[in-house]
N, C-alpha and C positions, 0 to 999 in steps of 0.2 A: 568132269570136263576134261577134254584132251589137254595134254601138257602145254601146247602152244597157247591155248586160250587162257589157261590158268596163269601162265607166266605173264601174258599180256595184262591180265587183271592185276597181278601183284605189282607190276611196274606202274600201271595206272594209279593204283592206290598210293604208291610211293610218291609219284609226281603230284598228287593232289594233297599230300600231307596227311592222308588217312592212315597210312602205315608209317610208323616212325620207329627209330632205333635210339636207344639210350638206356635210361633206368626209370621204370614206371611201377607204381604200386597198384596191383590189381585189386578187384573187389574182394578176392580171397585173402588179401594181405601179402601175397607174394611179390617179390621184386622181379619184374619181368624186363628183359633186355629189348623187348619190342612191344608196341602197342598198336591196336587197330581200332579206329573210331569212325564208323560209317556215317555218323552225324556230320562229319566234315565234308561229305559230298553234299554241298549246300548251295549249288547254283544250277541253273537249268541245263547247261551243257554237261556238267559232270553227272548229274542225276539221270539225264537222258542216256548217257553212255553206260552208266551203271545198270539201268534197266535192260540194256541190250545184253550185258554179261549175264544177268540173272536169267533172261529169256533163253539165251543160248544154252546155258547149263541145264535148264529144265528140259529143253528139247533134246539135248544130247543124252540125257538120262533115260529117255525112251519110256517115261511113265505115262500111264493113262490118268487123265485128270479132267475135271469139268470147270473148276473155278479156283480163284486165289483168295487167301485170307491173310490180312495184315494185322497182327496184334498191336494195340496201342503201346507206345506211340511211334517208335521207329519203324515198325512194320507197315504203317499206313502209307507213307510215300513210297516205300519199297514195293508194296503190292500194286500201287497205282502205276508206277513207272514200268514195272514188269508187264502189267496188262497191256499198256500202250505198246511196248516193244514186241510182245507176242502177236499183236495185230498185224505186224509186218513179217511174221515168220511164214515162209512158204510151206513149211512142214505142216502147218495147221490149216492150210488151204482156205484162208480167209475166215475161219471159224472164230467168232468173237469169244473172248475169255472174260467172263464176269468176275468181279471182285467185291469183297466186303471187308469191313474192319469193325473193331469194337471201340466203345467209349470206356474210359476208366470208371465213370459213374453213370448210372442209368439216367436217362432223360425223362422227366415227369410231365412233359407237355409235347405238343405236336405229335409226331409218330411214336414217341416214347421208346423205352427199351435201351439196350446197350449196343445193338447192332446197327450198322449203317451200310448202305449199298445193296448189292444184289442179295436175294434170299440165299441162305446157306442150303445147298442141296448137291447131291451127287458126291463126286470124289474131290476133296478140297486139299489144295497145297498151301501149307502155312509158310509165309515168307518172313524172315527176320534177318538180322545182321550176323549175329554169332549166337552160340548156345553156351551159356556159362553155368547156370544152375538148373536150367530147363523149366523155370517158372512160367515164362510166357507160353511155352509149348503146352504145358499142362493146362493152363487156363484156356488156351485156344482149343485144345482137344475137347475139353468139357463143353465149351460153347458149341462147337461143331456137332458133337454127338447129341447134345440136347435139342438141336434143331432137326435131328433125324438125318444128318449128312454123315459122310465118312471121311475121316482124316486120311489122306492118301500118301503124304510125304511132307517133309520139312525141307525148305530150300534156304540156305544161308550163304553169306558171302565168304567167310573164312572159318575153316575148322582148325582150331589151335592144337588139336590132337593132344590135349593136356589132361592128365589124371586129376580127378577131384579128390577132396578130402584134406584133412589136416596133416601137418608135418608128422611123419612117423606112423600115419594111419591112412596112407594114400589108397584110393580105390584102384582096383585092377583095370577099371574101364574109364574112358573119357566121358564127359557130359554128353557128347554126341552118341556114343555107344550106349549109354544108359537110356537115352530117349528111344533109340531104335529097339532096344530090348524091352523097355517098359510098354511101349505103345504098338510094337510090331509094325512100324512104318520106317521106310528108308529116310535117311538124312542126306541130302545132296548139297555139296558145297561148290562154289565157283573155284576156290583154291584152298590150299591147306598149308600147314607148316612145312611140309615137304617142298612146296613151291617157293616159300619164303627162303628156305635154306638154299635152294637152287639159285635164287637171285643173288644171295650173298656169295655163293661159290663162283658165280660167273661175272661178278662186277667188282673190279679192283677198288673202286671208289668206296665200296661198302665193306671191304675186307676187315676193317677194324672191329666190326660187330660180329663177325663170323663165329669166333670162339665162344663169346658170351651166349649167343643164341644156341649153339651146339651144346654147351654145358647145361643150359636151362632145359633143353630137350632131353638130355640124358637123365636129368634129375626128375623131371615131371612128365615127360612125354610117354606116349604109347608107341608101339611099333607101327610102322606104316602098313 
């Protein structure tokens, strides 16, 4: 996404308390000087605007796609609000964008199965908040291919640009790069750590966090 849109998104996330600075223990056990929790976009106005950011990032990426898929659970509202926002995108010329999502457990009554929404077909964009270990992407790709459709891309909110692996045995690649290489599909992000750093560089009120984030990037980050 162009820098101005990415910067606007980072600022929006900060205002909503989704992006925070301090000291946070990540799932990998690292102490991170910043934290991003898309689950805190939790009212109609913020989710509606979030969908517009996702939709614009997807359109700007110039990808060919037919529908969206949101992995349970966070991906469900993300795919929904993005589909709504895409309906207003002039670049799509009024073309409706179907979406689907999965259940964590198969339903054994009614329509049954694990999939809800439009049938999975054509080129499918997987929508999630971040990629940490790539588990939800792997499960989504399996479901999409099993339905005879094609995973076309992954669209996320923030790329932490962070190397995976244990201390002393860090991967040469980030989780995002691993997904791209493993599945041969692009990962599009609304913003990245580069944009977070740009926010810190340009905002005197946040200057106290700049060195900590820069040191964390130097230790665990990949090059831009």
